[in-house]
ModelCIF file with pLDDT and N, C-alpha, C, O atoms, coordinates in Angstrom:
data_MODEL
#
_entry.id   MODEL 
#
_entity.id                         1 
_entity.type                       polymer 
_entity.pdbx_number_of_molecules   1 
#
_entity_poly.entity_id                      1 
_entity_poly.type                           'polypeptide(L)' 
_entity_poly.nstd_linkage                   no 
_entity_poly.nstd_monomer                   no 
_entity_poly.pdbx_seq_one_letter_code       
;(UNK)(UNK)(UNK)(UNK)(UNK)(UNK)(UNK)(UNK)(UNK)(UNK)(UNK)(UNK)(UNK)(UNK)(UNK)(UNK)
(UNK)(UNK)(UNK)(UNK)(UNK)(UNK)(UNK)(UNK)(UNK)(UNK)(UNK)(UNK)(UNK)(UNK)(UNK)(UNK)
(UNK)(UNK)(UNK)(UNK)(UNK)(UNK)(UNK)(UNK)(UNK)(UNK)(UNK)(UNK)(UNK)(UNK)(UNK)(UNK)
(UNK)
;
_entity_poly.pdbx_seq_one_letter_code_can   XXXXXXXXXXXXXXXXXXXXXXXXXXXXXXXXXXXXXXXXXXXXXXXXX 
_entity_poly.pdbx_strand_id                 A 
#
loop_
_entity_poly_seq.entity_id 
_entity_poly_seq.num 
_entity_poly_seq.mon_id 
_entity_poly_seq.hetero 
1 1  UNK n 
1 2  UNK n 
1 3  UNK n 
1 4  UNK n 
1 5  UNK n 
1 6  UNK n 
1 7  UNK n 
1 8  UNK n 
1 9  UNK n 
1 10 UNK n 
1 11 UNK n 
1 12 UNK n 
1 13 UNK n 
1 14 UNK n 
1 15 UNK n 
1 16 UNK n 
1 17 UNK n 
1 18 UNK n 
1 19 UNK n 
1 20 UNK n 
1 21 UNK n 
1 22 UNK n 
1 23 UNK n 
1 24 UNK n 
1 25 UNK n 
1 26 UNK n 
1 27 UNK n 
1 28 UNK n 
1 29 UNK n 
1 30 UNK n 
1 31 UNK n 
1 32 UNK n 
1 33 UNK n 
1 34 UNK n 
1 35 UNK n 
1 36 UNK n 
1 37 UNK n 
1 38 UNK n 
1 39 UNK n 
1 40 UNK n 
1 41 UNK n 
1 42 UNK n 
1 43 UNK n 
1 44 UNK n 
1 45 UNK n 
1 46 UNK n 
1 47 UNK n 
1 48 UNK n 
1 49 UNK n 
#
_struct_asym.id          A 
_struct_asym.entity_id   1 
#
loop_
_ma_qa_metric.id 
_ma_qa_metric.mode 
_ma_qa_metric.name 
_ma_qa_metric.software_group_id 
_ma_qa_metric.type 
1 global pLDDT . pLDDT 
2 local  pLDDT . pLDDT 
#
_ma_qa_metric_global.metric_id      1 
_ma_qa_metric_global.metric_value   85.37 
_ma_qa_metric_global.model_id       1 
_ma_qa_metric_global.ordinal_id     1 
#
loop_
_ma_qa_metric_local.label_asym_id 
_ma_qa_metric_local.label_comp_id 
_ma_qa_metric_local.label_seq_id 
_ma_qa_metric_local.metric_id 
_ma_qa_metric_local.metric_value 
_ma_qa_metric_local.model_id 
_ma_qa_metric_local.ordinal_id 
A UNK 1  2 87.00 1 1  
A UNK 2  2 89.00 1 2  
A UNK 3  2 92.00 1 3  
A UNK 4  2 92.00 1 4  
A UNK 5  2 94.00 1 5  
A UNK 6  2 93.00 1 6  
A UNK 7  2 92.00 1 7  
A UNK 8  2 92.00 1 8  
A UNK 9  2 92.00 1 9  
A UNK 10 2 92.00 1 10 
A UNK 11 2 89.00 1 11 
A UNK 12 2 84.00 1 12 
A UNK 13 2 76.00 1 13 
A UNK 14 2 76.00 1 14 
A UNK 15 2 74.00 1 15 
A UNK 16 2 87.00 1 16 
A UNK 17 2 80.00 1 17 
A UNK 18 2 78.00 1 18 
A UNK 19 2 85.00 1 19 
A UNK 20 2 83.00 1 20 
A UNK 21 2 83.00 1 21 
A UNK 22 2 83.00 1 22 
A UNK 23 2 80.00 1 23 
A UNK 24 2 80.00 1 24 
A UNK 25 2 81.00 1 25 
A UNK 26 2 81.00 1 26 
A UNK 27 2 77.00 1 27 
A UNK 28 2 75.00 1 28 
A UNK 29 2 76.00 1 29 
A UNK 30 2 80.00 1 30 
A UNK 31 2 84.00 1 31 
A UNK 32 2 89.00 1 32 
A UNK 33 2 90.00 1 33 
A UNK 34 2 89.00 1 34 
A UNK 35 2 91.00 1 35 
A UNK 36 2 93.00 1 36 
A UNK 37 2 93.00 1 37 
A UNK 38 2 92.00 1 38 
A UNK 39 2 93.00 1 39 
A UNK 40 2 94.00 1 40 
A UNK 41 2 93.00 1 41 
A UNK 42 2 93.00 1 42 
A UNK 43 2 92.00 1 43 
A UNK 44 2 91.00 1 44 
A UNK 45 2 88.00 1 45 
A UNK 46 2 83.00 1 46 
A UNK 47 2 78.00 1 47 
A UNK 48 2 71.00 1 48 
A UNK 49 2 63.00 1 49 
#
loop_
_atom_site.group_PDB 
_atom_site.id 
_atom_site.type_symbol 
_atom_site.label_atom_id 
_atom_site.label_alt_id 
_atom_site.label_comp_id 
_atom_site.label_asym_id 
_atom_site.label_entity_id 
_atom_site.label_seq_id 
_atom_site.pdbx_PDB_ins_code 
_atom_site.Cartn_x 
_atom_site.Cartn_y 
_atom_site.Cartn_z 
_atom_site.occupancy 
_atom_site.B_iso_or_equiv 
_atom_site.pdbx_formal_charge 
_atom_site.auth_seq_id 
_atom_site.auth_comp_id 
_atom_site.auth_asym_id 
_atom_site.auth_atom_id 
_atom_site.pdbx_PDB_model_num 
ATOM 1   N N  . UNK A 1 1  ? -44.754 61.576 -188.112 1.00 87.00 ? 1  UNK A N  1 
ATOM 2   C CA . UNK A 1 1  ? -44.614 61.913 -186.701 1.00 87.00 ? 1  UNK A CA 1 
ATOM 3   C C  . UNK A 1 1  ? -45.585 61.056 -185.876 1.00 87.00 ? 1  UNK A C  1 
ATOM 4   O O  . UNK A 1 1  ? -46.683 60.739 -186.333 1.00 87.00 ? 1  UNK A O  1 
ATOM 5   N N  . UNK A 1 2  ? -45.183 60.697 -184.694 1.00 89.00 ? 2  UNK A N  1 
ATOM 6   C CA . UNK A 1 2  ? -46.002 59.855 -183.819 1.00 89.00 ? 2  UNK A CA 1 
ATOM 7   C C  . UNK A 1 2  ? -47.022 60.722 -183.082 1.00 89.00 ? 2  UNK A C  1 
ATOM 8   O O  . UNK A 1 2  ? -46.687 61.754 -182.500 1.00 89.00 ? 2  UNK A O  1 
ATOM 9   N N  . UNK A 1 3  ? -48.274 60.270 -183.125 1.00 92.00 ? 3  UNK A N  1 
ATOM 10  C CA . UNK A 1 3  ? -49.334 60.962 -182.395 1.00 92.00 ? 3  UNK A CA 1 
ATOM 11  C C  . UNK A 1 3  ? -49.382 60.356 -180.990 1.00 92.00 ? 3  UNK A C  1 
ATOM 12  O O  . UNK A 1 3  ? -49.908 59.259 -180.799 1.00 92.00 ? 3  UNK A O  1 
ATOM 13  N N  . UNK A 1 4  ? -48.837 61.068 -180.023 1.00 92.00 ? 4  UNK A N  1 
ATOM 14  C CA . UNK A 1 4  ? -48.707 60.553 -178.658 1.00 92.00 ? 4  UNK A CA 1 
ATOM 15  C C  . UNK A 1 4  ? -50.060 60.226 -178.041 1.00 92.00 ? 4  UNK A C  1 
ATOM 16  O O  . UNK A 1 4  ? -50.214 59.172 -177.422 1.00 92.00 ? 4  UNK A O  1 
ATOM 17  N N  . UNK A 1 5  ? -51.046 61.111 -178.197 1.00 94.00 ? 5  UNK A N  1 
ATOM 18  C CA . UNK A 1 5  ? -52.370 60.877 -177.603 1.00 94.00 ? 5  UNK A CA 1 
ATOM 19  C C  . UNK A 1 5  ? -53.022 59.614 -178.167 1.00 94.00 ? 5  UNK A C  1 
ATOM 20  O O  . UNK A 1 5  ? -53.654 58.855 -177.433 1.00 94.00 ? 5  UNK A O  1 
ATOM 21  N N  . UNK A 1 6  ? -52.864 59.392 -179.475 1.00 93.00 ? 6  UNK A N  1 
ATOM 22  C CA . UNK A 1 6  ? -53.434 58.204 -180.092 1.00 93.00 ? 6  UNK A CA 1 
ATOM 23  C C  . UNK A 1 6  ? -52.744 56.942 -179.582 1.00 93.00 ? 6  UNK A C  1 
ATOM 24  O O  . UNK A 1 6  ? -53.409 55.939 -179.324 1.00 93.00 ? 6  UNK A O  1 
ATOM 25  N N  . UNK A 1 7  ? -51.450 56.978 -179.438 1.00 92.00 ? 7  UNK A N  1 
ATOM 26  C CA . UNK A 1 7  ? -50.707 55.820 -178.937 1.00 92.00 ? 7  UNK A CA 1 
ATOM 27  C C  . UNK A 1 7  ? -51.082 55.508 -177.486 1.00 92.00 ? 7  UNK A C  1 
ATOM 28  O O  . UNK A 1 7  ? -51.177 54.341 -177.108 1.00 92.00 ? 7  UNK A O  1 
ATOM 29  N N  . UNK A 1 8  ? -51.290 56.526 -176.690 1.00 92.00 ? 8  UNK A N  1 
ATOM 30  C CA . UNK A 1 8  ? -51.694 56.311 -175.291 1.00 92.00 ? 8  UNK A CA 1 
ATOM 31  C C  . UNK A 1 8  ? -53.078 55.674 -175.244 1.00 92.00 ? 8  UNK A C  1 
ATOM 32  O O  . UNK A 1 8  ? -53.312 54.784 -174.427 1.00 92.00 ? 8  UNK A O  1 
ATOM 33  N N  . UNK A 1 9  ? -53.991 56.105 -176.094 1.00 92.00 ? 9  UNK A N  1 
ATOM 34  C CA . UNK A 1 9  ? -55.340 55.520 -176.127 1.00 92.00 ? 9  UNK A CA 1 
ATOM 35  C C  . UNK A 1 9  ? -55.287 54.046 -176.526 1.00 92.00 ? 9  UNK A C  1 
ATOM 36  O O  . UNK A 1 9  ? -56.097 53.257 -176.040 1.00 92.00 ? 9  UNK A O  1 
ATOM 37  N N  . UNK A 1 10 ? -54.372 53.661 -177.383 1.00 92.00 ? 10 UNK A N  1 
ATOM 38  C CA . UNK A 1 10 ? -54.261 52.275 -177.844 1.00 92.00 ? 10 UNK A CA 1 
ATOM 39  C C  . UNK A 1 10 ? -53.540 51.373 -176.838 1.00 92.00 ? 10 UNK A C  1 
ATOM 40  O O  . UNK A 1 10 ? -53.570 50.150 -176.975 1.00 92.00 ? 10 UNK A O  1 
ATOM 41  N N  . UNK A 1 11 ? -52.904 51.955 -175.850 1.00 89.00 ? 11 UNK A N  1 
ATOM 42  C CA . UNK A 1 11 ? -52.089 51.184 -174.916 1.00 89.00 ? 11 UNK A CA 1 
ATOM 43  C C  . UNK A 1 11 ? -52.942 50.258 -174.067 1.00 89.00 ? 11 UNK A C  1 
ATOM 44  O O  . UNK A 1 11 ? -53.963 50.669 -173.515 1.00 89.00 ? 11 UNK A O  1 
ATOM 45  N N  . UNK A 1 12 ? -52.517 49.001 -173.965 1.00 84.00 ? 12 UNK A N  1 
ATOM 46  C CA . UNK A 1 12 ? -53.145 48.027 -173.074 1.00 84.00 ? 12 UNK A CA 1 
ATOM 47  C C  . UNK A 1 12 ? -52.010 47.297 -172.358 1.00 84.00 ? 12 UNK A C  1 
ATOM 48  O O  . UNK A 1 12 ? -51.137 46.729 -173.014 1.00 84.00 ? 12 UNK A O  1 
ATOM 49  N N  . UNK A 1 13 ? -52.005 47.302 -171.021 1.00 76.00 ? 13 UNK A N  1 
ATOM 50  C CA . UNK A 1 13 ? -50.920 46.617 -170.316 1.00 76.00 ? 13 UNK A CA 1 
ATOM 51  C C  . UNK A 1 13 ? -50.977 45.108 -170.566 1.00 76.00 ? 13 UNK A C  1 
ATOM 52  O O  . UNK A 1 13 ? -52.054 44.539 -170.744 1.00 76.00 ? 13 UNK A O  1 
ATOM 53  N N  . UNK A 1 14 ? -49.828 44.483 -170.575 1.00 76.00 ? 14 UNK A N  1 
ATOM 54  C CA . UNK A 1 14 ? -49.791 43.041 -170.808 1.00 76.00 ? 14 UNK A CA 1 
ATOM 55  C C  . UNK A 1 14 ? -50.341 42.308 -169.587 1.00 76.00 ? 14 UNK A C  1 
ATOM 56  O O  . UNK A 1 14 ? -50.262 42.810 -168.466 1.00 76.00 ? 14 UNK A O  1 
ATOM 57  N N  . UNK A 1 15 ? -50.884 41.146 -169.807 1.00 74.00 ? 15 UNK A N  1 
ATOM 58  C CA . UNK A 1 15 ? -51.506 40.361 -168.754 1.00 74.00 ? 15 UNK A CA 1 
ATOM 59  C C  . UNK A 1 15 ? -50.496 39.966 -167.683 1.00 74.00 ? 15 UNK A C  1 
ATOM 60  O O  . UNK A 1 15 ? -50.819 39.981 -166.496 1.00 74.00 ? 15 UNK A O  1 
ATOM 61  N N  . UNK A 1 16 ? -49.280 39.614 -168.086 1.00 87.00 ? 16 UNK A N  1 
ATOM 62  C CA . UNK A 1 16 ? -48.279 39.204 -167.103 1.00 87.00 ? 16 UNK A CA 1 
ATOM 63  C C  . UNK A 1 16 ? -47.975 40.325 -166.121 1.00 87.00 ? 16 UNK A C  1 
ATOM 64  O O  . UNK A 1 16 ? -47.770 40.078 -164.933 1.00 87.00 ? 16 UNK A O  1 
ATOM 65  N N  . UNK A 1 17 ? -47.949 41.545 -166.614 1.00 80.00 ? 17 UNK A N  1 
ATOM 66  C CA . UNK A 1 17 ? -47.675 42.686 -165.750 1.00 80.00 ? 17 UNK A CA 1 
ATOM 67  C C  . UNK A 1 17 ? -48.786 42.867 -164.731 1.00 80.00 ? 17 UNK A C  1 
ATOM 68  O O  . UNK A 1 17 ? -48.514 43.111 -163.556 1.00 80.00 ? 17 UNK A O  1 
ATOM 69  N N  . UNK A 1 18 ? -50.028 42.750 -165.165 1.00 78.00 ? 18 UNK A N  1 
ATOM 70  C CA . UNK A 1 18 ? -51.161 42.886 -164.252 1.00 78.00 ? 18 UNK A CA 1 
ATOM 71  C C  . UNK A 1 18 ? -51.128 41.781 -163.199 1.00 78.00 ? 18 UNK A C  1 
ATOM 72  O O  . UNK A 1 18 ? -51.397 42.036 -162.026 1.00 78.00 ? 18 UNK A O  1 
ATOM 73  N N  . UNK A 1 19 ? -50.800 40.561 -163.608 1.00 85.00 ? 19 UNK A N  1 
ATOM 74  C CA . UNK A 1 19 ? -50.727 39.443 -162.673 1.00 85.00 ? 19 UNK A CA 1 
ATOM 75  C C  . UNK A 1 19 ? -49.592 39.654 -161.671 1.00 85.00 ? 19 UNK A C  1 
ATOM 76  O O  . UNK A 1 19 ? -49.749 39.377 -160.482 1.00 85.00 ? 19 UNK A O  1 
ATOM 77  N N  . UNK A 1 20 ? -48.472 40.134 -162.144 1.00 83.00 ? 20 UNK A N  1 
ATOM 78  C CA . UNK A 1 20 ? -47.334 40.384 -161.255 1.00 83.00 ? 20 UNK A CA 1 
ATOM 79  C C  . UNK A 1 20 ? -47.681 41.476 -160.254 1.00 83.00 ? 20 UNK A C  1 
ATOM 80  O O  . UNK A 1 20 ? -47.335 41.372 -159.077 1.00 83.00 ? 20 UNK A O  1 
ATOM 81  N N  . UNK A 1 21 ? -48.353 42.511 -160.705 1.00 83.00 ? 21 UNK A N  1 
ATOM 82  C CA . UNK A 1 21 ? -48.744 43.602 -159.814 1.00 83.00 ? 21 UNK A CA 1 
ATOM 83  C C  . UNK A 1 21 ? -49.657 43.085 -158.703 1.00 83.00 ? 21 UNK A C  1 
ATOM 84  O O  . UNK A 1 21 ? -49.472 43.443 -157.540 1.00 83.00 ? 21 UNK A O  1 
ATOM 85  N N  . UNK A 1 22 ? -50.643 42.246 -159.045 1.00 83.00 ? 22 UNK A N  1 
ATOM 86  C CA . UNK A 1 22 ? -51.536 41.671 -158.041 1.00 83.00 ? 22 UNK A CA 1 
ATOM 87  C C  . UNK A 1 22 ? -50.759 40.821 -157.043 1.00 83.00 ? 22 UNK A C  1 
ATOM 88  O O  . UNK A 1 22 ? -51.001 40.900 -155.839 1.00 83.00 ? 22 UNK A O  1 
ATOM 89  N N  . UNK A 1 23 ? -49.836 40.018 -157.532 1.00 80.00 ? 23 UNK A N  1 
ATOM 90  C CA . UNK A 1 23 ? -49.052 39.158 -156.648 1.00 80.00 ? 23 UNK A CA 1 
ATOM 91  C C  . UNK A 1 23 ? -48.205 39.985 -155.691 1.00 80.00 ? 23 UNK A C  1 
ATOM 92  O O  . UNK A 1 23 ? -48.064 39.634 -154.520 1.00 80.00 ? 23 UNK A O  1 
ATOM 93  N N  . UNK A 1 24 ? -47.647 41.073 -156.182 1.00 80.00 ? 24 UNK A N  1 
ATOM 94  C CA . UNK A 1 24 ? -46.802 41.920 -155.341 1.00 80.00 ? 24 UNK A CA 1 
ATOM 95  C C  . UNK A 1 24 ? -47.624 42.630 -154.273 1.00 80.00 ? 24 UNK A C  1 
ATOM 96  O O  . UNK A 1 24 ? -47.247 42.640 -153.101 1.00 80.00 ? 24 UNK A O  1 
ATOM 97  N N  . UNK A 1 25 ? -48.734 43.218 -154.669 1.00 81.00 ? 25 UNK A N  1 
ATOM 98  C CA . UNK A 1 25 ? -49.534 43.995 -153.722 1.00 81.00 ? 25 UNK A CA 1 
ATOM 99  C C  . UNK A 1 25 ? -50.304 43.138 -152.730 1.00 81.00 ? 25 UNK A C  1 
ATOM 100 O O  . UNK A 1 25 ? -50.641 43.608 -151.643 1.00 81.00 ? 25 UNK A O  1 
ATOM 101 N N  . UNK A 1 26 ? -50.589 41.890 -153.082 1.00 81.00 ? 26 UNK A N  1 
ATOM 102 C CA . UNK A 1 26 ? -51.357 41.036 -152.179 1.00 81.00 ? 26 UNK A CA 1 
ATOM 103 C C  . UNK A 1 26 ? -50.480 40.070 -151.386 1.00 81.00 ? 26 UNK A C  1 
ATOM 104 O O  . UNK A 1 26 ? -50.992 39.185 -150.700 1.00 81.00 ? 26 UNK A O  1 
ATOM 105 N N  . UNK A 1 27 ? -49.179 40.234 -151.478 1.00 77.00 ? 27 UNK A N  1 
ATOM 106 C CA . UNK A 1 27 ? -48.251 39.375 -150.761 1.00 77.00 ? 27 UNK A CA 1 
ATOM 107 C C  . UNK A 1 27 ? -47.974 40.005 -149.394 1.00 77.00 ? 27 UNK A C  1 
ATOM 108 O O  . UNK A 1 27 ? -47.592 41.172 -149.307 1.00 77.00 ? 27 UNK A O  1 
ATOM 109 N N  . UNK A 1 28 ? -48.167 39.238 -148.346 1.00 75.00 ? 28 UNK A N  1 
ATOM 110 C CA . UNK A 1 28 ? -48.004 39.753 -146.990 1.00 75.00 ? 28 UNK A CA 1 
ATOM 111 C C  . UNK A 1 28 ? -46.664 39.290 -146.424 1.00 75.00 ? 28 UNK A C  1 
ATOM 112 O O  . UNK A 1 28 ? -46.616 38.443 -145.532 1.00 75.00 ? 28 UNK A O  1 
ATOM 113 N N  . UNK A 1 29 ? -45.585 39.850 -146.948 1.00 76.00 ? 29 UNK A N  1 
ATOM 114 C CA . UNK A 1 29 ? -44.243 39.491 -146.516 1.00 76.00 ? 29 UNK A CA 1 
ATOM 115 C C  . UNK A 1 29 ? -43.770 40.539 -145.505 1.00 76.00 ? 29 UNK A C  1 
ATOM 116 O O  . UNK A 1 29 ? -43.983 41.738 -145.683 1.00 76.00 ? 29 UNK A O  1 
ATOM 117 N N  . UNK A 1 30 ? -43.133 40.061 -144.455 1.00 80.00 ? 30 UNK A N  1 
ATOM 118 C CA . UNK A 1 30 ? -42.616 40.988 -143.454 1.00 80.00 ? 30 UNK A CA 1 
ATOM 119 C C  . UNK A 1 30 ? -41.435 41.756 -144.016 1.00 80.00 ? 30 UNK A C  1 
ATOM 120 O O  . UNK A 1 30 ? -40.581 41.189 -144.699 1.00 80.00 ? 30 UNK A O  1 
ATOM 121 N N  . UNK A 1 31 ? -41.391 43.032 -143.729 1.00 84.00 ? 31 UNK A N  1 
ATOM 122 C CA . UNK A 1 31 ? -40.214 43.800 -144.088 1.00 84.00 ? 31 UNK A CA 1 
ATOM 123 C C  . UNK A 1 31 ? -39.412 44.055 -142.817 1.00 84.00 ? 31 UNK A C  1 
ATOM 124 O O  . UNK A 1 31 ? -39.799 43.594 -141.744 1.00 84.00 ? 31 UNK A O  1 
ATOM 125 N N  . UNK A 1 32 ? -38.325 44.767 -142.918 1.00 89.00 ? 32 UNK A N  1 
ATOM 126 C CA . UNK A 1 32 ? -37.416 44.944 -141.783 1.00 89.00 ? 32 UNK A CA 1 
ATOM 127 C C  . UNK A 1 32 ? -38.093 45.673 -140.621 1.00 89.00 ? 32 UNK A C  1 
ATOM 128 O O  . UNK A 1 32 ? -37.796 45.388 -139.461 1.00 89.00 ? 32 UNK A O  1 
ATOM 129 N N  . UNK A 1 33 ? -38.990 46.602 -140.912 1.00 90.00 ? 33 UNK A N  1 
ATOM 130 C CA . UNK A 1 33 ? -39.669 47.307 -139.817 1.00 90.00 ? 33 UNK A CA 1 
ATOM 131 C C  . UNK A 1 33 ? -40.567 46.358 -139.037 1.00 90.00 ? 33 UNK A C  1 
ATOM 132 O O  . UNK A 1 33 ? -40.665 46.470 -137.816 1.00 90.00 ? 33 UNK A O  1 
ATOM 133 N N  . UNK A 1 34 ? -41.232 45.413 -139.730 1.00 89.00 ? 34 UNK A N  1 
ATOM 134 C CA . UNK A 1 34 ? -42.063 44.429 -139.033 1.00 89.00 ? 34 UNK A CA 1 
ATOM 135 C C  . UNK A 1 34 ? -41.208 43.539 -138.137 1.00 89.00 ? 34 UNK A C  1 
ATOM 136 O O  . UNK A 1 34 ? -41.596 43.224 -137.012 1.00 89.00 ? 34 UNK A O  1 
ATOM 137 N N  . UNK A 1 35 ? -40.051 43.137 -138.638 1.00 91.00 ? 35 UNK A N  1 
ATOM 138 C CA . UNK A 1 35 ? -39.154 42.271 -137.865 1.00 91.00 ? 35 UNK A CA 1 
ATOM 139 C C  . UNK A 1 35 ? -38.648 43.009 -136.625 1.00 91.00 ? 35 UNK A C  1 
ATOM 140 O O  . UNK A 1 35 ? -38.653 42.460 -135.524 1.00 91.00 ? 35 UNK A O  1 
ATOM 141 N N  . UNK A 1 36 ? -38.212 44.254 -136.812 1.00 93.00 ? 36 UNK A N  1 
ATOM 142 C CA . UNK A 1 36 ? -37.718 45.027 -135.665 1.00 93.00 ? 36 UNK A CA 1 
ATOM 143 C C  . UNK A 1 36 ? -38.820 45.276 -134.645 1.00 93.00 ? 36 UNK A C  1 
ATOM 144 O O  . UNK A 1 36 ? -38.575 45.213 -133.440 1.00 93.00 ? 36 UNK A O  1 
ATOM 145 N N  . UNK A 1 37 ? -40.012 45.554 -135.109 1.00 93.00 ? 37 UNK A N  1 
ATOM 146 C CA . UNK A 1 37 ? -41.139 45.781 -134.205 1.00 93.00 ? 37 UNK A CA 1 
ATOM 147 C C  . UNK A 1 37 ? -41.428 44.533 -133.382 1.00 93.00 ? 37 UNK A C  1 
ATOM 148 O O  . UNK A 1 37 ? -41.681 44.620 -132.180 1.00 93.00 ? 37 UNK A O  1 
ATOM 149 N N  . UNK A 1 38 ? -41.391 43.379 -134.026 1.00 92.00 ? 38 UNK A N  1 
ATOM 150 C CA . UNK A 1 38 ? -41.627 42.119 -133.323 1.00 92.00 ? 38 UNK A CA 1 
ATOM 151 C C  . UNK A 1 38 ? -40.526 41.858 -132.291 1.00 92.00 ? 38 UNK A C  1 
ATOM 152 O O  . UNK A 1 38 ? -40.805 41.396 -131.185 1.00 92.00 ? 38 UNK A O  1 
ATOM 153 N N  . UNK A 1 39 ? -39.290 42.153 -132.652 1.00 93.00 ? 39 UNK A N  1 
ATOM 154 C CA . UNK A 1 39 ? -38.173 41.974 -131.718 1.00 93.00 ? 39 UNK A CA 1 
ATOM 155 C C  . UNK A 1 39 ? -38.329 42.886 -130.511 1.00 93.00 ? 39 UNK A C  1 
ATOM 156 O O  . UNK A 1 39 ? -38.098 42.456 -129.380 1.00 93.00 ? 39 UNK A O  1 
ATOM 157 N N  . UNK A 1 40 ? -38.713 44.129 -130.730 1.00 94.00 ? 40 UNK A N  1 
ATOM 158 C CA . UNK A 1 40 ? -38.905 45.064 -129.626 1.00 94.00 ? 40 UNK A CA 1 
ATOM 159 C C  . UNK A 1 40 ? -40.025 44.592 -128.695 1.00 94.00 ? 40 UNK A C  1 
ATOM 160 O O  . UNK A 1 40 ? -39.912 44.720 -127.476 1.00 94.00 ? 40 UNK A O  1 
ATOM 161 N N  . UNK A 1 41 ? -41.098 44.049 -129.261 1.00 93.00 ? 41 UNK A N  1 
ATOM 162 C CA . UNK A 1 41 ? -42.183 43.535 -128.444 1.00 93.00 ? 41 UNK A CA 1 
ATOM 163 C C  . UNK A 1 41 ? -41.698 42.381 -127.564 1.00 93.00 ? 41 UNK A C  1 
ATOM 164 O O  . UNK A 1 41 ? -42.058 42.286 -126.390 1.00 93.00 ? 41 UNK A O  1 
ATOM 165 N N  . UNK A 1 42 ? -40.876 41.507 -128.151 1.00 93.00 ? 42 UNK A N  1 
ATOM 166 C CA . UNK A 1 42 ? -40.340 40.375 -127.387 1.00 93.00 ? 42 UNK A CA 1 
ATOM 167 C C  . UNK A 1 42 ? -39.425 40.865 -126.263 1.00 93.00 ? 42 UNK A C  1 
ATOM 168 O O  . UNK A 1 42 ? -39.482 40.347 -125.148 1.00 93.00 ? 42 UNK A O  1 
ATOM 169 N N  . UNK A 1 43 ? -38.590 41.853 -126.548 1.00 92.00 ? 43 UNK A N  1 
ATOM 170 C CA . UNK A 1 43 ? -37.678 42.396 -125.532 1.00 92.00 ? 43 UNK A CA 1 
ATOM 171 C C  . UNK A 1 43 ? -38.461 43.041 -124.411 1.00 92.00 ? 43 UNK A C  1 
ATOM 172 O O  . UNK A 1 43 ? -38.149 42.842 -123.237 1.00 92.00 ? 43 UNK A O  1 
ATOM 173 N N  . UNK A 1 44 ? -39.479 43.815 -124.762 1.00 91.00 ? 44 UNK A N  1 
ATOM 174 C CA . UNK A 1 44 ? -40.310 44.466 -123.752 1.00 91.00 ? 44 UNK A CA 1 
ATOM 175 C C  . UNK A 1 44 ? -41.028 43.430 -122.892 1.00 91.00 ? 44 UNK A C  1 
ATOM 176 O O  . UNK A 1 44 ? -41.177 43.627 -121.686 1.00 91.00 ? 44 UNK A O  1 
ATOM 177 N N  . UNK A 1 45 ? -41.472 42.337 -123.495 1.00 88.00 ? 45 UNK A N  1 
ATOM 178 C CA . UNK A 1 45 ? -42.153 41.267 -122.774 1.00 88.00 ? 45 UNK A CA 1 
ATOM 179 C C  . UNK A 1 45 ? -41.211 40.570 -121.798 1.00 88.00 ? 45 UNK A C  1 
ATOM 180 O O  . UNK A 1 45 ? -41.623 40.200 -120.699 1.00 88.00 ? 45 UNK A O  1 
ATOM 181 N N  . UNK A 1 46 ? -39.955 40.388 -122.187 1.00 83.00 ? 46 UNK A N  1 
ATOM 182 C CA . UNK A 1 46 ? -38.986 39.726 -121.318 1.00 83.00 ? 46 UNK A CA 1 
ATOM 183 C C  . UNK A 1 46 ? -38.615 40.631 -120.135 1.00 83.00 ? 46 UNK A C  1 
ATOM 184 O O  . UNK A 1 46 ? -38.407 40.136 -119.027 1.00 83.00 ? 46 UNK A O  1 
ATOM 185 N N  . UNK A 1 47 ? -38.533 41.926 -120.353 1.00 78.00 ? 47 UNK A N  1 
ATOM 186 C CA . UNK A 1 47 ? -38.179 42.850 -119.278 1.00 78.00 ? 47 UNK A CA 1 
ATOM 187 C C  . UNK A 1 47 ? -39.315 42.995 -118.279 1.00 78.00 ? 47 UNK A C  1 
ATOM 188 O O  . UNK A 1 47 ? -39.074 43.260 -117.101 1.00 78.00 ? 47 UNK A O  1 
ATOM 189 N N  . UNK A 1 48 ? -40.564 42.823 -118.739 1.00 71.00 ? 48 UNK A N  1 
ATOM 190 C CA . UNK A 1 48 ? -41.711 42.969 -117.856 1.00 71.00 ? 48 UNK A CA 1 
ATOM 191 C C  . UNK A 1 48 ? -41.906 41.790 -116.931 1.00 71.00 ? 48 UNK A C  1 
ATOM 192 O O  . UNK A 1 48 ? -42.648 41.902 -115.955 1.00 71.00 ? 48 UNK A O  1 
ATOM 193 N N  . UNK A 1 49 ? -41.273 40.668 -117.198 1.00 63.00 ? 49 UNK A N  1 
ATOM 194 C CA . UNK A 1 49 ? -41.449 39.458 -116.390 1.00 63.00 ? 49 UNK A CA 1 
ATOM 195 C C  . UNK A 1 49 ? -40.680 39.497 -115.107 1.00 63.00 ? 49 UNK A C  1 
ATOM 196 O O  . UNK A 1 49 ? -40.733 38.547 -114.326 1.00 63.00 ? 49 UNK A O  1 
#
């Protein structure tokens, strides 16, 4: 039978996974809400002129 607690203690994440996680979390890519917010700011600026 597999000892779950022992297997969890032996677990070490692979290096590629850690590197991918850092790249994902430190990437400053605009999502759709950022794009819409920027568009709304531009529209509001044009109406104020």
